[in-house]
N, C-alpha and C positions, 0 to 999 in steps of 0.2 A: 504493500500500500504506500509506504514512504517512498519507495523507489519510483512508483508511478507518479506520485505527486511531484517528486523532484524532476522527473522527465518532462512533465507538463510545464513546470516552472521554467526549465531551461528552454523549452520550445517557445514559450511566450516571450522570453528575453531575446531569443534569436529573431523572432518575428518583429519585435519592436526595433531591434538593431537594424534589421534589413529594411524596415519601413523608413527609419531615420536616414539610413544611407541613401535609399532611393530618393527621398525628398531632397537631400543635399545635392545629389547628382543631378536632379531634375532642374536645378536652377531656381530662379525666382521671377515672378511677374510683377509689373507695376501695380500699385494699389488702384482698384477699379474706380471709375467715375461713378458717383452716386447721384442718379437723376431722381427727380420727383415724379413718381408714377401715380397715376390716378387710381390704379387698382391696389395700391399698398394699404395695409392696415385692415382691421376687422370690418370697417365700413366702406372700404374702397370699392369703386365701380370702374368699369371700362369707359373710356372716352370713345363714344360711338364714332364720332368723326375721325378720330385718330386711328381707330381700327379699320375704318373704310379706307383711309389713305394708306395705311400699312399694307392692306391687301393689294392696293395698286402698286406699291413699291415691290412687294413680294412677286407679283405677276410680271412686272416689267424687268426686274433685275434678278432676284433670288431664284425664281423658277427656272432660269436658264441652266442651273446646275443642281438645285436642291428640290426635292419633293416635299409634300405634306400628305403622305399616303394614308394617314389616319383620318383625314377630313374628306367629307363629301360636300358637293356644292350645296346641297340642301341645308347643311349645318350653318351656312352663311345666312340663311333666312329663318332659322329657328328662333324662338324667343330668347333674347339675350345675345343673338348674333348681330353682326354689323349691318345687315340688310333686312332685318326683320320689319315687317309691315303689319300693324294691327288693323289697318283698313286700306282699301285699294286707292291708288291715286286717281285723279279725274281721267275719264276716258276708258277705264276698265269696266267691262260689263258687271252688273250686280251679281251675276251667277258665279263669278270667280271669288274664291275665298283666299285672299292674299295673305292671310295669317298662316295658311298652309304653305310651308316652304316649297313644296312641289308645284304649287300654282303661283308662287311669288314671281311677278313679271321681271323684277330686277335679277333675281337668282337665275331664272330661265335665260335671260339675255347674257348674263355672265358666263353661264355654262355653254351656251351655243356659240359664243364668240371667243372662248378661251383659246389661248395660243397653242395648246396641244390638244389633239383629238383623242378619242377613246378607241382602243383596239377592241373590236367585237368580232363575233363569228363563232363557228364557221358559217358561211353562207351556203346557198344551195349547191355550190360547186366545191364545198369543202375548204374554202379559202377564208383566212382572217381578213378583216377590212377595217378601215378607219371611218369613224363617224363623229359628228359634233356631239358634245356631251349633253347629258340631261341632268336635272337637279339631283336625281337619285344616284348618279355616278360618283365614284371617288375622283378627287381632283388628280388628273394624270400628271405623272412626273416627266422629266425631260428625257429619261433613258429607259429603254425596254427591259434592261437587266444590268446586273452589277458589272459584268465583263465589259460591256460597251461604255458604261460610266467610267470605268478605270482607264479604258483606252482613250477616252476624250479628255482625261484630266491627268495625264502623265502618271498613271497608275495610282493616283490618289482617289479615294472614294468619298464624294461629297455626302455628308450625313443628311439623313432626313430631318426636317425641321419641325415636325409635328409636336415633339416634346422637348425641343432644344432648351427652352427656358427653364424646364424642370430637371433636365439632365445635367446641367452645369451649376456649380456652386455660385450662389448669387446670380442666377441665370439672366434676369433682365439687365442688370448692371454689367455683367460680363459681356453680353451680346452688344449692348450699346457701346461699351468701351472698345471692344474689338473692331466694330464697324467704323468708329471715329478715330481710332488710335494708330493707323498706319503711319510709319515714319521712315525716313531714310536710315539705313543701318549705320551704327557708329563706325568711326574710322578704324577702330581696332578689330573689326570683324569682317569676314568675307561671306557673302551670301551667294549661293549657287544660282544659275539661271533658272527661272521658273519658281523660285522661292521668294517669299516676301517677309520682311521683318515687321514685327508688331510687339511693342513692349508689354501689352496686356495678354499676350498669348503665352501660357506657361510652357517653358522650354529650358534648354540648357545651352546658352550661347557660348560656353567655354569650348564647345566643339567647333565653333565657327571662328575662333580667334585666328588672326593671321600668324604665320610662323614666327615672325619677329617678336610677338607678344606671348610666346609659349616657352616655358622653361624646358630643360633637357628631360625632365621626368614626365613631361606632358601636361603639367599643371600650369596655370597662368603665371607669367613671369612676375617677379617682385614689383609691386607698385601698380600692376595692371588690374583694373576692376572689371569683372565680368558684367556686361550690360544686362539690364532687365529684359525679360521676354524671351521670344523664340521666333522661329521661322516656320512657315507653312505654305501650302501650295495655292491658297486663294488670293488672287490679286485684289487690290482695293476695288470693291464693287460699286461704291457710291461716289458721285461727283456733283458739285453744285450745279443746279439747273438741269440735271439729267432727266428729271421727271416733271411733267407739267401737271400741277394740281388745278382742279376746277376752282377751288377757293383761292382767289387771288391774294387774300390777306395772309395766307399761310406761307412762310418763307420756304423757298426751294433750296435748302442747304443740306449738306451731308448730315449735320446734327439733327435736323428735322426729319429727314428720311429715316435715319437710324432710330430715332425715338418712335416714329410711327410704325415701322416694321416690327420693332420690339413689342409694341402694344398689341399688334395683330398676332404675333407669335405667342404672346402670353395668353391671349384669348384662345388661340388654337389649342394650347396645352390644357386650358381649363375653361371650356366654353360654358360650363354650369357654375362658375365661380360666384356670380352674383346671386343666383338662387340658393347656393350653399350658404353664403354669408347671411342672407335674409333669414333662412331657416335657423341658423345658429343664433342670430339676435333674438328671434322669437322664442327659441328654446331657452336662452339665458333669462329672458324676462319671465317666462313661465316658471322656471326653476327658482328664480328669486322670489316670486310671489308665493310659490308652494312652500319655500323655506320659511317665509314670514308666517304663513298660516300654521305650519307645523309648530313653529316656536310659540305662537300665540296660543295654540291648542294645548301645548305642553304646560305653559304657565297657567292656563285656565283650569286644566284638569288637576294639577298638583298644588294649586294655590291653597286649597283647604286641608291638605294633608298635614298631619302633625309633624313637626320638625324634630 
C-alpha cells in the first residue's frame, strides 16, 4: 500500500515537472487586450447589430478558410439569433410566419445567396451536385475534406470556428487580440515564408532566433530577450475599409471588424446564452424568495417553543 502511494506521488511530481517544463519551453504570449463585451456578466446580452455585422465579416473574410459546421442557416433566424423576426416586414404575405426560421425571408435570402453551395445527391444519374442552400442546411465550409484544406493552406488545417471562443482561454479577448495584434517580427528573429508573427499567439520564439543571437548550447545568447508570441500560418485577415457596412456610422476599421466577428462567434458558440441567463435570474429570484419564506416559517413555527 505504501509502495503504491509512493509511486502515485512520484508520478504526480513527474507530471507537474513535465507540465512546468512544457510551459517554459512553450514561451510566452503578450497579455490579451480586454475589450468591453456586451455579453459579459450575468446580465449581459448580445448586441444584435454587432452580431449581424460579425456574420458579414465572417462570410466575407473568415469563411474563405474556416467553417462553422455546427451552425445551420436557420439558427440565424431562431429566437435570440441575429436575424430573428417576431413579425414579417411590409410586403410579406400574412400567411408567412416569419418567426419560423425556415420561413424567415432574411434567412432564406442569406442561404440562397451564400458564397458556397451545398453538395447534395445523388441525382437520378447517381451523381452528386451543387445547389443553393436552404435554411435547414448546415452552413457549408470552404473545403470538401481535410486533405484539400491542408493542400490549400501549406499543410496547415484551419480550425472550425463554431466553438472557437469557448475552446480558447479567455476566448473573446484572445480572438480579438489575435485579429488586431499582427506585427512585424522583431529584428532578433527570422520568420519563414508563409508564417506570420503575432505577439498574442502562444508560441516559442526562441526557435526563431537568428544564429547570431543563439549561444553554443542552443539557448538565447546572454542579454538576448526572447520576444513574446509565436508564428503561425494565417496571414492578417482584416484591413481597414475591406468590408462595407450598411450602417455608415459604424467605423470600417480592423478593430471594429474584429470586435464584430468576435461577437458573432461568441453567439455561434452559445446561441441560447440569453435564454440561459434569463432562466438563471428567474431561478435566483425564486430561490431567494423561497429562502425568505422558509426562514420566516422556521421563526414562526419555533417562536413559541420553550428555550
